[in-house]
N, C-alpha and C positions, 0 to 999 in steps of 0.2 A: 933226884934219886941217889945223889951221893950218901953212902953211909947206910943205906936202906937194905934189906935182906929180901930177896924175892924168891919164891918157889915157882917154878914153870914146869908145868908138865907138857910130854910131847914135843920137848925141845931138840930132838936129834936130827930134825930135817924141817925144810919147810917154813911155814909161819913160825912155828915154835922157836927154830933155832935163830930165825930172824929176830924174834922180840928178845930172846937171850943175849944174843950179841949186841943189841943196842943198849939194853940194860947196862951190860959190863961196860959200854964205851961212856955211860953217863954215870959211872962210878958205884952201880949197885953190885953187892955180892949176890951171886946168881946159884940157887940149888936147881939142879937138874938131874933128878934121881933117875937111875936106870930101872929096868923091870925087876932085877934081881933085888934092887935096894926097895922099891915100891911098885907093888904090882897092882895096876889100877882094876883089874879084873878080879881082886880080891879085897872086900872091905877090911878084912882083918889084916893083911899087908899094909893097906894104907893108915890104919890105926896104929898099927906098930911103927910105922917110920915117924909118923906125926909125934908120937909120944917119945921117940928116941932123939928128936931133934935137940940139939945142944944149945941151938941159937934161936933167938927170935925171929919171926918172919912177920916183914912189914907189909908185904905184897904177895898176893896169890894170883896166878893166871892159869885158870883151868883151859889149857889148850887141846890137849889130848882128845883124839875122837876116831871112831871108826865108822865106816859106811858101806855094809853090805847091801848090794844092789838087789832088791826084791820088791815085787808089786803086793798090793795088800791081800791078794790071794795066794802068795808064793811063799813069803817069809818063813823060815823054820824057828821052832823054839829057841834053837842056839842062836840063831840071829837076833831075835827078840831079847834074850836074857844077856847075850855079851854085849849088844849095843846099849841097852838099858843101863847095864853096869858101868860101862867105861864112859859113855857120853853124859848121863845124868846122875846115877848114883854116886859114882867117885867124887865129882864136882861138889855134890852135896856133903859128902862125908869129908872131905877136905875143908869145905868152909865150916863146918860143924868143929872140926878139931882146932882149926887156927883163928876164926873170928873172934873167939872169946879173949885171948890174948892181945889182938888188935884193939879191942874195945877196952880191955883194961889200961891200956898204954894210951888210949885217946888217940889213936892213929893207925888207919890201915886202908889198903886198897885192893879190890877184888875186881878182876875182870874175866868173864867168862866167855870163851869164844863160841859163838853161835853159827848162823850160817844165813844166807839168803833163802834157804829151803825151810827157815822157820815162818817166813812172810809169804813167799810163793812157792810152788812146787811144781815138779815134772814127774813123769812116770818112774817107778821103781826106787823111789825115795822115802817109801811108806814109813819104815821102822825109823830111820834117819832124821826124817823131818819132824817127827813125834818127838824124838828125844831133844831136838834143837828148840822146838816150841816149848817144851819143858825148862830147858835152860833159860828161856826168856822169862818164864813165870818164876823161876826160882830167883833171878836177877831181881826183879820186882819186889819179891815177898821178903828177900833178904836185905835189900836196900832201906825198905819201910821200917825193918827192926833195928838197923845198925847205923843208919845216919847219923842219929842224934849222939853217938858215942865216938864220932869221928871217923868211922869206916865208911868208904863209899864203894858200893857195889855197882858195876856196869856190865853191860855185854858188847862185844862188837861182833857184827855179822858180816863176814867176808864174802864177796861175791866170788867170780872166778878168779883164782890165784894162779900164778905161773908155778906150780908145784908138782912134784911127784905124783902126788893123789890125784891131781887134776887130769894130768895125762894117762894115769892109769884108769879112770872111770869114763874117759872120753876118747873116741879115735880122732884122728887128725882132721878128717872131714867134720867132724862134731865140733872139733874146736874151732874150725874155720868158720862154721855157722854161728856159733856162740859169739865169736868176736864181732861177727857183723852185726850181731843183736844187741851189742853194748854201746850205749850212746857215746862213751869215751873211746871206743874204737879200738880197745886192747884189753888184754888181761892185766889184773894188779900183779905188781911185784911184792913178794912177802915183806920187803922192808917197809911198803907203804901201809901195810895193814899194823906192823909193828910200830909205825910213828903214832899211830892212834891209840893204841894200847898203852904206849909209854906216856904219853900225855894224860891219858886217864889215870894212870898209876902214879903220877906226879903231884907233888904238892902245888902244881899249877891249877891243877883241877880242884877247884873248891866249891864248886855248886851243881856239878853234873851227878846226878844221882838215879839210879834205877832204870837208866836207859838202855836200849838197845840200838846202836848205830850201826846203819848198813853201809858198809865201804864197797862199794860195788859197780863204780863208773856209771851209776843210773839205771843200771840194769832193772831194778823194782820199780823205778818211776813209770815204766812202760803200762 
């Protein structure tokens, strides 16, 4: 990671912050644009930020995401448009903007943060699960196109992680029941997800391509 430059979205808290902290500790220069610098809800803002980058980007981590809770018959047009934009379109636009430079230099690492809800699901995750399934498909498609140029694209699908978002979307009673249903017997810590991302983004990863790696304490094995 030493000497590499990484762009990480959604790095102000939770998993994103843990990834940024770990990358810095391993010697990477980390770019964590705020909403004023790059608004993921606006394709134009993303393109403008990427065009204005004064340095190369070797690593892209598409971590930012939103999760409005709504069932299949409940979601609003705003929920649909906003979640598609932030969770799926923004990562695609960032990959489009940054991967050609990586390919030209012969090195790049892209990790998309997916979710266990791309593989299994629960009520009221309709739009969110759909976008995260899209992330997995995007990962495979990009991997096939870019691996030959030295750019490796993968996804990490966290399970239940001890973050503010998890607590926001689940009551204490729900969290207790969730923990009982995780074979490992606990929620993940953000740094545990960051460690997997860091490996995939490092030069040590020489042959993992196009995979969605579930980091969930065994939850989806049941």
